Structures are given as structure tokens and as C-alpha cells.
C-alpha positions in Angstrom: 3.2 -7.5 -6.3 4.9 -4.4 -5.0 3.9 -2.4 -1.8 5.6 0.7 -1.1 4.6 1.4 2.5 5.4 4.4 4.7 4.8 5.0 8.2 2.4 7.8 8.7 0.9 10.0 11.1 -2.1 10.6 9.3 -3.2 10.4 5.2 -5.9 10.8 2.7 -6.7 10.6 -0.6 -8.8 13.0 -3.0 -10.9 12.3 -5.9 -11.9 15.4 -7.5 -11.4 17.5 -4.6 -13.4 14.8 -2.1 -11.7 13.0 0.3 -12.6 9.4 -0.5 -10.1 7.6 2.0 -8.4 8.8 5.0 -6.7 7.4 8.2 -4.9 8.6 11.3 -1.8 6.8 12.6 -0.8 3.8 10.4 0.6 2.6 7.2 0.0 4.1 3.6 0.4 1.6 1.3 1.1 2.3 -2.7 0.1 -1.1 -4.0 1.6 -2.0 -7.5 0.2 -5.0 -9.6 2.6 -6.9 -12.0 0.8 -9.6 -14.7 2.6 -12.5 -13.0 0.6 -11.6 -9.6 -2.0 -13.8 -8.1 -4.5 -14.0 -5.4 -2.0 -16.2 -3.1 0.6 -12.8 -3.7 -1.8 -10.3 -2.8 -2.7 -12.4 0.4 0.9 -13.2 1.1 1.7 -9.5 0.9 -1.1 -8.5 2.9 0.0 -10.8 6.0 3.5 -9.5 5.5 2.6 -5.7 5.8 0.4 -6.4 8.7 3.1 -8.2 10.5 5.8 -6.1 9.3 7.3 -4.2 12.8 8.2 -0.9 11.9 6.5 1.3 15.0 8.4 1.8 17.9 8.4 -0.1 21.2 8.8 1.8 24.6 12.7 1.2 24.2 12.2 3.1 20.7 13.0 0.1 18.8 11.1 -0.8 15.5 9.4 -4.0 17.3 5.6 -3.0 16.6 3.2 -4.2 13.4 0.2 -1.8 12.7 -2.2 -3.9 14.8 -0.2 -3.7 17.9 -0.3 0.0 17.8 -4.0 -0.2 16.7 -3.2 1.8 13.6 -5.3 1.5 10.2 -4.0 1.1 6.6 -5.0 3.2 3.9 -4.3 1.2 0.3 -3.8 3.1 -3.1 -3.0 1.6 -6.5 -0.1 2.7 -8.0 0.5 1.5 -11.8 3.8 3.1 -11.6 5.3 0.8 -9.1 5.4 -1.7 -12.1 7.3 0.3 -14.4 10.7 -1.0 -15.9 13.2 1.9 -15.4 16.2 -0.1 -16.6 17.1 1.5 -19.5 16.1 4.7 -21.5 14.5 7.9 -20.7 10.8 6.8 -20.5 9.5 3.8 -18.2 8.2 0.8 -19.7 4.7 -1.0 -18.2 4.9 -4.2 -20.2 5.2 -6.2 -17.0 2.2 -4.2 -15.1 -0.7 -6.3 -15.2 -4.0 -5.4 -17.2 -6.2 -3.2 -15.5 -9.0 -5.9 -14.9 -6.3 -8.3 -13.2 -4.8 -5.4 -11.2 -8.4 -4.2 -9.9 -9.2 -7.9 -8.9 -6.1 -8.3 -7.2 -6.3 -4.7 -5.5 -9.6 -6.0 -4.0 -7.9 -9.0 -2.8 -5.4 -7.6 -1.2 -7.7 -5.0 0.7 -9.6 -8.0 1.9 -6.8 -10.1 2.9 -5.5 -6.8 5.1 -8.9 -6.7 6.8 -9.0 -10.7 7.4 -5.9 -9.8 9.2 -7.3 -7.5 11.8 -6.3 -4.0 10.0 -8.9 -1.3 9.8 -8.7 -0.4 5.9 -9.3 2.6 3.9 -8.9 3.3 0.0 -8.7 5.2 -2.8 -10.3 4.7 -6.2 -8.9 2.4 -8.3 -7.7 4.0 -11.8 -8.7 7.6 -10.8 -6.7 10.4 -10.5 -5.9 10.8 -7.1 -4.2 13.4 -5.0 -2.4 11.4 -2.1 -1.7 13.6 1.5 0.5 12.1 4.1 2.3 13.3 7.0 5.5 10.6 6.6 6.3 9.7 10.4 10.0 9.5 10.9 10.5 9.2 7.4 10.1 5.6 7.5 9.4 4.1 4.1 10.3 0.4 2.8 9.6 -1.3 -0.4 8.1 -5.0 -0.2 7.9 -7.5 -2.8 6.3 -11.0 -3.0 
């Protein structure tokens, strides 16, 4: 499971011109699910992201997590993160989870983030989404479990 996380001042996702999920200060999570992923991995990644210290403290050091700053998380499914780009001119998606498994683990991940005490907004699984964000920093990390 892959989480591309971006510290944001704000972010929202639209489907067919309508905003379906939005946050102010917090983290945008682009979530890629691979075929060997499990509920345990989804819960582990949620716990890691909730406690990942990417927000500045009073000394301007990255020592605070999203809960410490009363932030929120916007979770957007991102099928293409599971691509194999190691060779050729076209990505291979053979390592990506089936849509049914990916949707199930996406839901488990979102529930696990809520269980960690983080307010969660979401995109729409498998939809054509437009993601808007104001990246704060920019600060972007790729986490895998």
C-alpha cells in the first residue's frame, strides 16, 4: 500500500464540477492499493500517517503530526501509484489490486484514519476526479507498508 502524502493549506476534490470532499489545513493522501495489500496494511499505513511528524513546531522543526495541529485528511484513491514504471514507455498495472479489493481497502484505510482521531474527507472511488490543493512548503512524502 502506497500513500503519497502532501502537507496542504487546503485541498478539495471535485467530480463532475461538484466538490465532494474538502479540507483546510492538513494532509492530502493519494492512496494506491496493490494486489498483495491487506486490511492490516491499510490500518498500519493509517496509523503511520496520523502520527507522521510533518508540521512545524514553535522552533520551525517538523515535530508535530496532523492531530497536534488540529488538521484533517483528504483521502483520494490513486490507482496509478501502483504502476510499474521500471521499463518501457508505458506503465504496467499488473501489481495493482483489483477494483473490488482496492475499494474495500480504501474504505478500511479511511475508517482507520478516523479511529486514529483524524477528521477525514474523501474523494469518490474510481471516479474521474479533479484534485485541487495548496501545497504547504511544498512538503511531499511517499510512504509504503
